[in-house]
Backbone as JSON Lines, residues from 0, in Angstrom:
{"i":0,"aa":"M","n":[-80.26,61.24,108.05],"ca":[-81.29,61.8,108.91],"c":[-81.16,63.33,108.91]}
{"i":1,"aa":"E","n":[-82.28,64.0,108.77],"ca":[-82.27,65.46,108.78],"c":[-82.39,65.98,110.21]}
{"i":2,"aa":"W","n":[-81.7,67.08,110.48],"ca":[-81.73,67.7,111.8],"c":[-82.24,69.12,111.69]}
{"i":3,"aa":"L","n":[-82.93,69.55,112.71],"ca":[-83.39,70.92,112.78],"c":[-82.58,71.62,113.86]}
{"i":4,"aa":"N","n":[-81.97,72.74,113.53],"ca":[-81.2,73.51,114.51],"c":[-82.19,74.39,115.28]}
{"i":5,"aa":"Y","n":[-82.45,74.01,116.52],"ca":[-83.44,74.72,117.32],"c":[-82.98,76.12,117.73]}
{"i":6,"aa":"H","n":[-81.68,76.36,117.78],"ca":[-81.2,77.72,118.05],"c":[-81.59,78.64,116.89]}
{"i":7,"aa":"H","n":[-81.38,78.18,115.66],"ca":[-81.77,78.97,114.49],"c":[-83.28,79.21,114.5]}
{"i":8,"aa":"L","n":[-84.03,78.15,114.82],"ca":[-85.49,78.28,114.86],"c":[-85.92,79.27,115.93]}
{"i":9,"aa":"Q","n":[-85.24,79.25,117.08],"ca":[-85.6,80.18,118.15],"c":[-85.28,81.62,117.75]}
{"i":10,"aa":"Y","n":[-84.16,81.84,117.07],"ca":[-83.83,83.2,116.6],"c":[-84.91,83.67,115.64]}
{"i":11,"aa":"F","n":[-85.3,82.81,114.72],"ca":[-86.37,83.15,113.77],"c":[-87.65,83.5,114.51]}
{"i":12,"aa":"W","n":[-88.02,82.67,115.49],"ca":[-89.26,82.84,116.27],"c":[-89.27,84.2,116.97]}
{"i":13,"aa":"I","n":[-88.16,84.57,117.57],"ca":[-88.09,85.84,118.29],"c":[-88.12,87.01,117.32]}
{"i":14,"aa":"V","n":[-87.42,86.9,116.19],"ca":[-87.46,87.96,115.18],"c":[-88.9,88.12,114.66]}
{"i":15,"aa":"A","n":[-89.58,87.02,114.42],"ca":[-90.96,87.08,113.93],"c":[-91.88,87.73,114.96]}
{"i":16,"aa":"K","n":[-91.69,87.39,116.24],"ca":[-92.51,87.99,117.3],"c":[-92.22,89.48,117.45]}
{"i":17,"aa":"E","n":[-90.94,89.84,117.39],"ca":[-90.53,91.24,117.57],"c":[-90.72,92.06,116.29]}
{"i":18,"aa":"E","n":[-90.85,91.37,115.16],"ca":[-90.97,91.99,113.84],"c":[-89.77,92.87,113.51]}
{"i":19,"aa":"S","n":[-88.61,92.52,114.1],"ca":[-87.41,93.31,113.87],"c":[-86.18,92.53,114.31]}
{"i":20,"aa":"I","n":[-85.18,92.52,113.46],"ca":[-83.91,91.88,113.83],"c":[-83.23,92.7,114.93]}
{"i":21,"aa":"T","n":[-83.34,94.02,114.85],"ca":[-82.7,94.88,115.85],"c":[-83.27,94.63,117.24]}
{"i":22,"aa":"R","n":[-84.59,94.61,117.37],"ca":[-85.21,94.35,118.68],"c":[-84.89,92.94,119.17]}
{"i":23,"aa":"A","n":[-84.9,91.98,118.25],"ca":[-84.56,90.6,118.62],"c":[-83.11,90.51,119.09]}
{"i":24,"aa":"S","n":[-82.21,91.25,118.42],"ca":[-80.79,91.2,118.8],"c":[-80.59,91.78,120.2]}
{"i":25,"aa":"E","n":[-81.37,92.8,120.55],"ca":[-81.29,93.35,121.91],"c":[-81.76,92.32,122.93]}
{"i":26,"aa":"Q","n":[-82.85,91.65,122.62],"ca":[-83.4,90.64,123.54],"c":[-82.45,89.45,123.68]}
{"i":27,"aa":"L","n":[-81.87,89.02,122.57],"ca":[-80.98,87.85,122.58],"c":[-79.54,88.19,122.94]}
{"i":28,"aa":"R","n":[-79.24,89.51,122.96],"ca":[-77.87,89.98,123.23],"c":[-76.88,89.41,122.22]}
{"i":29,"aa":"L","n":[-77.29,89.47,120.96],"ca":[-76.45,89.04,119.84],"c":[-76.43,90.16,118.81]}
{"i":30,"aa":"A","n":[-75.4,90.18,117.99],"ca":[-75.31,91.17,116.92],"c":[-76.37,90.88,115.86]}
{"i":31,"aa":"P","n":[-76.97,91.92,115.28],"ca":[-77.95,91.7,114.22],"c":[-77.41,90.85,113.07]}
{"i":32,"aa":"S","n":[-76.14,91.04,112.74],"ca":[-75.56,90.25,111.64],"c":[-75.52,88.76,111.98]}
{"i":33,"aa":"T","n":[-75.3,88.44,113.25],"ca":[-75.3,87.04,113.69],"c":[-76.68,86.43,113.51]}
{"i":34,"aa":"I","n":[-77.69,87.17,113.92],"ca":[-79.07,86.67,113.8],"c":[-79.45,86.51,112.32]}
{"i":35,"aa":"S","n":[-79.1,87.49,111.51],"ca":[-79.39,87.4,110.06],"c":[-78.75,86.17,109.45]}
{"i":36,"aa":"M","n":[-77.5,85.91,109.83],"ca":[-76.79,84.75,109.29],"c":[-77.46,83.44,109.74]}
{"i":37,"aa":"Q","n":[-77.89,83.38,111.0],"ca":[-78.53,82.17,111.51],"c":[-79.87,81.94,110.82]}
{"i":38,"aa":"I","n":[-80.61,83.0,110.58],"ca":[-81.9,82.86,109.87],"c":[-81.66,82.42,108.43]}
{"i":39,"aa":"S","n":[-80.6,82.92,107.8],"ca":[-80.26,82.48,106.44],"c":[-79.96,80.99,106.41]}
{"i":40,"aa":"R","n":[-79.24,80.53,107.41],"ca":[-78.94,79.09,107.48],"c":[-80.21,78.27,107.7]}
{"i":41,"aa":"L","n":[-81.14,78.79,108.51],"ca":[-82.41,78.1,108.72],"c":[-83.18,78.03,107.4]}
{"i":42,"aa":"E","n":[-83.21,79.13,106.66],"ca":[-83.89,79.16,105.37],"c":[-83.29,78.13,104.42]}
{"i":43,"aa":"E","n":[-81.96,78.03,104.41],"ca":[-81.29,77.04,103.56],"c":[-81.69,75.63,103.95]}
{"i":44,"aa":"S","n":[-81.7,75.35,105.25],"ca":[-82.01,73.99,105.7],"c":[-83.48,73.63,105.47]}
{"i":45,"aa":"L","n":[-84.37,74.63,105.55],"ca":[-85.8,74.37,105.35],"c":[-86.21,74.46,103.88]}
{"i":46,"aa":"G","n":[-85.41,75.18,103.09],"ca":[-85.69,75.27,101.66],"c":[-86.69,76.33,101.26]}
{"i":47,"aa":"G","n":[-86.7,77.46,101.96],"ca":[-87.61,78.53,101.58],"c":[-87.31,79.81,102.33]}
{"i":48,"aa":"K","n":[-87.79,80.92,101.79],"ca":[-87.61,82.23,102.42],"c":[-88.65,82.4,103.54]}
{"i":49,"aa":"L","n":[-88.19,82.89,104.69],"ca":[-89.07,83.07,105.84],"c":[-89.61,84.5,105.94]}
{"i":50,"aa":"F","n":[-88.8,85.46,105.5],"ca":[-89.19,86.87,105.58],"c":[-89.03,87.54,104.23]}
{"i":51,"aa":"R","n":[-89.77,88.66,104.07],"ca":[-89.55,89.56,102.94],"c":[-89.49,90.98,103.53]}
{"i":52,"aa":"R","n":[-88.7,91.8,102.9],"ca":[-88.58,93.19,103.35],"c":[-89.74,94.0,102.79]}
{"i":53,"aa":"V","n":[-90.37,94.77,103.67],"ca":[-91.41,95.72,103.27],"c":[-90.98,97.07,103.86]}
{"i":54,"aa":"G","n":[-90.36,97.87,103.03],"ca":[-89.77,99.12,103.53],"c":[-88.62,98.78,104.47]}
{"i":55,"aa":"R","n":[-88.69,99.29,105.69],"ca":[-87.65,99.0,106.68],"c":[-88.05,97.84,107.58]}
{"i":56,"aa":"N","n":[-89.22,97.28,107.36],"ca":[-89.74,96.22,108.23],"c":[-89.6,94.85,107.57]}
{"i":57,"aa":"L","n":[-89.69,93.83,108.42],"ca":[-89.71,92.44,107.96],"c":[-91.14,91.93,108.04]}
{"i":58,"aa":"E","n":[-91.52,91.14,107.05],"ca":[-92.85,90.54,107.03],"c":[-92.68,89.06,106.72]}
{"i":59,"aa":"L","n":[-93.43,88.22,107.43],"ca":[-93.36,86.79,107.17],"c":[-93.92,86.46,105.79]}
{"i":60,"aa":"T","n":[-93.26,85.56,105.09],"ca":[-93.79,85.02,103.84],"c":[-94.85,83.98,104.21]}
{"i":61,"aa":"D","n":[-95.55,83.44,103.23],"ca":[-96.5,82.35,103.5],"c":[-95.77,81.18,104.14]}
{"i":62,"aa":"F","n":[-94.6,80.85,103.6],"ca":[-93.76,79.79,104.15],"c":[-93.36,80.13,105.58]}
{"i":63,"aa":"G","n":[-93.01,81.39,105.81],"ca":[-92.63,81.85,107.15],"c":[-93.76,81.71,108.15]}
{"i":64,"aa":"H","n":[-95.0,81.97,107.71],"ca":[-96.16,81.81,108.6],"c":[-96.3,80.36,109.05]}
{"i":65,"aa":"V","n":[-96.11,79.43,108.12],"ca":[-96.21,78.0,108.46],"c":[-95.14,77.63,109.49]}
{"i":66,"aa":"V","n":[-93.9,78.03,109.21],"ca":[-92.79,77.73,110.12],"c":[-93.03,78.4,111.47]}
{"i":67,"aa":"Y","n":[-93.53,79.63,111.47],"ca":[-93.79,80.36,112.72],"c":[-94.81,79.63,113.59]}
{"i":68,"aa":"R","n":[-95.88,79.12,112.97],"ca":[-96.9,78.4,113.76],"c":[-96.28,77.21,114.47]}
{"i":69,"aa":"Y","n":[-95.43,76.46,113.77],"ca":[-94.76,75.32,114.4],"c":[-93.79,75.79,115.49]}
{"i":70,"aa":"A","n":[-92.99,76.81,115.19],"ca":[-92.02,77.32,116.16],"c":[-92.73,77.82,117.41]}
{"i":71,"aa":"D","n":[-93.83,78.52,117.22],"ca":[-94.59,79.05,118.35],"c":[-95.08,77.92,119.24]}
{"i":72,"aa":"E","n":[-95.59,76.87,118.63],"ca":[-96.07,75.73,119.41],"c":[-94.9,75.02,120.1]}
{"i":73,"aa":"I","n":[-93.79,74.85,119.4],"ca":[-92.62,74.18,119.97],"c":[-92.11,74.93,121.19]}
{"i":74,"aa":"F","n":[-91.91,76.23,121.06],"ca":[-91.3,76.99,122.17],"c":[-92.28,77.26,123.29]}
{"i":75,"aa":"N","n":[-93.55,77.42,122.99],"ca":[-94.54,77.54,124.07],"c":[-94.65,76.23,124.84]}
{"i":76,"aa":"L","n":[-94.59,75.12,124.13],"ca":[-94.61,73.81,124.8],"c":[-93.36,73.62,125.65]}
{"i":77,"aa":"G","n":[-92.22,74.09,125.15],"ca":[-90.98,74.02,125.93],"c":[-91.06,74.84,127.21]}
{"i":78,"aa":"L","n":[-91.66,76.03,127.12],"ca":[-91.85,76.86,128.32],"c":[-92.8,76.19,129.3]}
{"i":79,"aa":"E","n":[-93.83,75.55,128.76],"ca":[-94.78,74.82,129.61],"c":[-94.07,73.65,130.3]}
{"i":80,"aa":"L","n":[-93.2,72.97,129.57],"ca":[-92.42,71.87,130.16],"c":[-91.58,72.38,131.32]}
{"i":81,"aa":"L","n":[-90.9,73.48,131.12],"ca":[-90.08,74.05,132.2],"c":[-90.93,74.4,133.41]}
{"i":82,"aa":"D","n":[-92.1,75.01,133.18],"ca":[-93.0,75.34,134.29],"c":[-93.41,74.08,135.03]}
{"i":83,"aa":"T","n":[-93.73,73.04,134.28],"ca":[-94.2,71.79,134.89],"c":[-93.11,71.14,135.74]}
{"i":84,"aa":"V","n":[-91.91,70.99,135.2],"ca":[-90.85,70.31,135.94],"c":[-90.33,71.14,137.1]}
{"i":85,"aa":"K","n":[-90.51,72.45,137.05],"ca":[-90.09,73.32,138.16],"c":[-91.21,73.48,139.19]}
{"i":86,"aa":"G","n":[-92.37,72.83,138.94],"ca":[-93.47,72.89,139.9],"c":[-94.26,74.18,139.86]}
{"i":87,"aa":"R","n":[-94.08,74.97,138.79],"ca":[-94.83,76.21,138.65],"c":[-96.15,75.92,137.95]}
{"i":88,"aa":"A","n":[-97.13,76.74,138.23],"ca":[-98.43,76.57,137.58],"c":[-98.28,76.82,136.08]}
{"i":89,"aa":"V","n":[-98.89,75.97,135.28],"ca":[-98.85,76.13,133.84],"c":[-99.82,77.25,133.48]}
{"i":90,"aa":"S","n":[-99.31,78.23,132.76],"ca":[-100.15,79.38,132.43],"c":[-101.0,79.09,131.19]}
{"i":91,"aa":"G","n":[-102.14,79.73,131.15],"ca":[-103.01,79.62,129.99],"c":[-103.9,78.39,130.03]}
{"i":92,"aa":"P","n":[-104.91,78.39,129.19],"ca":[-105.82,77.25,129.16],"c":[-105.18,76.01,128.54]}
{"i":93,"aa":"L","n":[-105.67,74.85,128.94],"ca":[-105.22,73.6,128.33],"c":[-105.73,73.55,126.9]}
{"i":94,"aa":"R","n":[-105.0,72.91,126.03],"ca":[-105.4,72.75,124.63],"c":[-105.96,71.34,124.46]}
{"i":95,"aa":"F","n":[-107.14,71.24,123.91],"ca":[-107.82,69.96,123.72],"c":[-108.16,69.83,122.24]}
{"i":96,"aa":"E","n":[-107.45,68.94,121.54],"ca":[-107.63,68.75,120.09],"c":[-108.59,67.59,119.87]}
{"i":97,"aa":"V","n":[-109.71,67.87,119.23],"ca":[-110.76,66.87,119.03],"c":[-111.01,66.68,117.54]}
{"i":98,"aa":"G","n":[-111.01,65.43,117.11],"ca":[-111.4,65.1,115.74],"c":[-112.85,64.66,115.74]}
{"i":99,"aa":"I","n":[-113.63,65.2,114.84],"ca":[-115.05,64.86,114.75],"c":[-115.33,64.33,113.35]}
{"i":100,"aa":"V","n":[-115.79,63.09,113.29],"ca":[-116.1,62.48,112.0],"c":[-117.23,63.28,111.35]}
{"i":101,"aa":"D","n":[-117.09,63.55,110.06],"ca":[-118.05,64.42,109.38],"c":[-119.48,63.89,109.38]}
{"i":102,"aa":"M","n":[-119.67,62.61,109.65],"ca":[-121.03,62.04,109.68],"c":[-121.71,62.22,111.04]}
{"i":103,"aa":"L","n":[-120.96,62.59,112.08],"ca":[-121.52,62.75,113.42],"c":[-122.26,64.08,113.51]}
{"i":104,"aa":"P","n":[-123.52,64.06,113.97],"ca":[-124.25,65.33,114.11],"c":[-123.51,66.28,115.04]}
{"i":105,"aa":"K","n":[-123.36,67.53,114.62],"ca":[-122.59,68.51,115.39],"c":[-123.22,68.81,116.74]}
{"i":106,"aa":"L","n":[-124.53,68.75,116.83],"ca":[-125.2,68.97,118.11],"c":[-124.81,67.87,119.11]}
{"i":107,"aa":"M","n":[-124.67,66.64,118.62],"ca":[-124.27,65.54,119.48],"c":[-122.82,65.74,119.95]}
{"i":108,"aa":"A","n":[-121.95,66.16,119.04],"ca":[-120.55,66.43,119.4],"c":[-120.48,67.52,120.46]}
{"i":109,"aa":"R","n":[-121.29,68.54,120.3],"ca":[-121.31,69.63,121.28],"c":[-121.75,69.12,122.64]}
{"i":110,"aa":"R","n":[-122.77,68.3,122.68],"ca":[-123.26,67.77,123.96],"c":[-122.2,66.89,124.64]}
{"i":111,"aa":"I","n":[-121.47,66.13,123.84],"ca":[-120.42,65.28,124.4],"c":[-119.29,66.13,124.98]}
{"i":112,"aa":"L","n":[-118.96,67.22,124.32],"ca":[-117.82,68.05,124.73],"c":[-118.16,69.11,125.78]}
{"i":113,"aa":"E","n":[-119.44,69.36,126.01],"ca":[-119.86,70.4,126.94],"c":[-119.24,70.28,128.34]}
{"i":114,"aa":"P","n":[-119.16,69.08,128.94],"ca":[-118.54,69.0,130.27],"c":[-117.08,69.46,130.29]}
{"i":115,"aa":"A","n":[-116.36,69.23,129.21],"ca":[-114.97,69.67,129.15],"c":[-114.87,71.19,129.16]}
{"i":116,"aa":"L","n":[-115.84,71.85,128.54],"ca":[-115.82,73.31,128.48],"c":[-116.14,73.94,129.83]}
{"i":117,"aa":"A","n":[-116.75,73.17,130.72],"ca":[-117.12,73.69,132.04],"c":[-116.0,73.52,133.07]}
{"i":118,"aa":"L","n":[-114.85,72.99,132.67],"ca":[-113.74,72.81,133.61],"c":[-113.31,74.15,134.19]}
{"i":119,"aa":"P","n":[-113.04,74.18,135.49],"ca":[-112.69,75.47,136.13],"c":[-111.37,76.06,135.64]}
{"i":120,"aa":"E","n":[-110.41,75.22,135.21],"ca":[-109.11,75.76,134.78],"c":[-109.11,76.26,133.34]}
{"i":121,"aa":"G","n":[-110.22,76.15,132.65],"ca":[-110.31,76.65,131.28],"c":[-109.74,75.67,130.27]}
{"i":122,"aa":"L","n":[-110.21,75.79,129.06],"ca":[-109.84,74.85,128.02],"c":[-109.88,75.57,126.68]}
{"i":123,"aa":"R","n":[-108.88,75.32,125.86],"ca":[-108.91,75.82,124.48],"c":[-109.27,74.63,123.61]}
{"i":124,"aa":"L","n":[-110.51,74.59,123.18],"ca":[-111.03,73.48,122.39],"c":[-110.8,73.75,120.91]}
{"i":125,"aa":"V","n":[-110.12,72.81,120.24],"ca":[-109.87,72.93,118.81],"c":[-110.47,71.68,118.16]}
{"i":126,"aa":"C","n":[-111.45,71.9,117.29],"ca":[-112.13,70.78,116.63],"c":[-111.71,70.68,115.17]}
{"i":127,"aa":"H","n":[-111.49,69.44,114.74],"ca":[-111.13,69.15,113.35],"c":[-112.17,68.19,112.81]}
{"i":128,"aa":"E","n":[-112.72,68.5,111.66],"ca":[-113.71,67.63,111.04],"c":[-113.06,66.9,109.88]}
{"i":129,"aa":"G","n":[-113.42,65.62,109.71],"ca":[-112.85,64.87,108.6],"c":[-113.37,63.45,108.56]}
{"i":130,"aa":"K","n":[-112.75,62.66,107.7],"ca":[-113.09,61.25,107.56],"c":[-112.47,60.46,108.7]}
{"i":131,"aa":"E","n":[-113.13,59.37,109.08],"ca":[-112.69,58.57,110.22],"c":[-111.24,58.1,110.07]}
{"i":132,"aa":"K","n":[-110.9,57.58,108.92],"ca":[-109.56,57.04,108.69],"c":[-108.49,58.12,108.89]}
{"i":133,"aa":"Q","n":[-108.73,59.29,108.35],"ca":[-107.77,60.4,108.46],"c":[-107.65,60.84,109.92]}
{"i":134,"aa":"L","n":[-108.77,60.97,110.62],"ca":[-108.74,61.42,112.02],"c":[-108.05,60.39,112.92]}
{"i":135,"aa":"L","n":[-108.28,59.11,112.66],"ca":[-107.61,58.08,113.46],"c":[-106.1,58.08,113.21]}
{"i":136,"aa":"A","n":[-105.7,58.39,111.99],"ca":[-104.27,58.5,111.69],"c":[-103.66,59.66,112.47]}
{"i":137,"aa":"E","n":[-104.39,60.77,112.56],"ca":[-103.91,61.92,113.35],"c":[-103.88,61.59,114.83]}
{"i":138,"aa":"L","n":[-104.84,60.78,115.29],"ca":[-104.84,60.33,116.68],"c":[-103.61,59.47,116.96]}
{"i":139,"aa":"A","n":[-103.26,58.62,116.02],"ca":[-102.12,57.72,116.17],"c":[-100.8,58.47,116.31]}
{"i":140,"aa":"I","n":[-100.68,59.61,115.65],"ca":[-99.44,60.39,115.76],"c":[-99.57,61.5,116.8]}
{"i":141,"aa":"H","n":[-100.6,61.42,117.61],"ca":[-100.82,62.34,118.74],"c":[-101.09,63.78,118.32]}
{"i":142,"aa":"S","n":[-101.63,63.98,117.12],"ca":[-102.05,65.31,116.71],"c":[-103.43,65.62,117.29]}
{"i":143,"aa":"L","n":[-104.17,64.58,117.62],"ca":[-105.48,64.74,118.23],"c":[-105.48,64.04,119.59]}
{"i":144,"aa":"D","n":[-106.3,64.56,120.51],"ca":[-106.43,63.94,121.82],"c":[-107.55,62.91,121.85]}
{"i":145,"aa":"I","n":[-108.56,63.1,121.02],"ca":[-109.73,62.21,120.99],"c":[-110.39,62.33,119.62]}
{"i":146,"aa":"V","n":[-111.07,61.26,119.22],"ca":[-111.86,61.29,117.98],"c":[-113.28,60.88,118.34]}
{"i":147,"aa":"L","n":[-114.23,61.72,117.95],"ca":[-115.64,61.41,118.14],"c":[-116.18,60.86,116.82]}
{"i":148,"aa":"T","n":[-116.76,59.66,116.9],"ca":[-117.28,59.01,115.71],"c":[-118.59,58.33,116.04]}
{"i":149,"aa":"D","n":[-119.35,57.99,115.02],"ca":[-120.64,57.35,115.24],"c":[-120.55,55.82,115.16]}
{"i":150,"aa":"T","n":[-119.35,55.28,115.0],"ca":[-119.17,53.82,114.94],"c":[-117.93,53.44,115.76]}
{"i":151,"aa":"P","n":[-117.88,52.2,116.26],"ca":[-116.66,51.75,116.95],"c":[-115.52,51.57,115.94]}
{"i":152,"aa":"I","n":[-114.3,51.51,116.46],"ca":[-113.14,51.3,115.59],"c":[-113.29,49.95,114.92]}
{"i":153,"aa":"K","n":[-113.07,49.95,113.63],"ca":[-113.21,48.71,112.86],"c":[-112.05,47.76,113.17]}
{"i":154,"aa":"P","n":[-112.34,46.45,113.25],"ca":[-111.27,45.48,113.48],"c":[-110.25,45.55,112.34]}
{"i":155,"aa":"G","n":[-109.01,45.36,112.68],"ca":[-107.97,45.39,111.68],"c":[-107.34,46.75,111.47]}
{"i":156,"aa":"M","n":[-107.87,47.79,112.12],"ca":[-107.26,49.13,112.01],"c":[-105.92,49.07,112.75]}
{"i":157,"aa":"S","n":[-104.91,49.67,112.17],"ca":[-103.58,49.63,112.79],"c":[-103.35,50.82,113.72]}
{"i":158,"aa":"V","n":[-104.4,51.19,114.44],"ca":[-104.32,52.3,115.39],"c":[-104.61,51.74,116.78]}
{"i":159,"aa":"K","n":[-103.74,52.08,117.72],"ca":[-103.97,51.63,119.09],"c":[-104.89,52.64,119.75]}
{"i":160,"aa":"A","n":[-106.16,52.31,119.79],"ca":[-107.18,53.19,120.36],"c":[-108.29,52.34,120.95]}
{"i":161,"aa":"Y","n":[-109.11,52.97,121.75],"ca":[-110.21,52.27,122.41],"c":[-111.52,52.95,122.07]}
{"i":162,"aa":"S","n":[-112.55,52.15,121.87],"ca":[-113.88,52.67,121.59],"c":[-114.7,52.66,122.87]}
{"i":163,"aa":"H","n":[-115.39,53.75,123.11],"ca":[-116.29,53.86,124.27],"c":[-117.65,54.29,123.76]}
{"i":164,"aa":"L","n":[-118.68,53.68,124.28],"ca":[-120.04,54.02,123.87],"c":[-120.41,55.4,124.39]}
């Protein structure tokens, strides 16, 4: 079984946000060499370079951008978890991931989603268009919150979901 060292990932995430190992080391109260070594170990475990040097600055590689997007979501979700369990208000809009089958008219999808956009606490709506089978697979692994389609779920699909008219 493969393991991800979240400390290494967090060091990478902070360096990427700060765009500097020196600034990240001040924030983390660690020596720059320690952070560099931890990022090297993360690169080894993930199998790719995360940064490239551009003059005196660090710049994310394409691989680094992919890893950063995941790290950003992981650590922001962790902060949200802490806020929730401590009874603090969760900051920022809620994220609502919607899959829309490519055959569904977009005007109809908009009309269905309009009430969600009117919520007083705000909403970050992210829509994904695709084939029904692919979107239902994403729903099954909780990458999507809902799938809008023009047909009910076909019998025999191995996805635990409910169809509503």
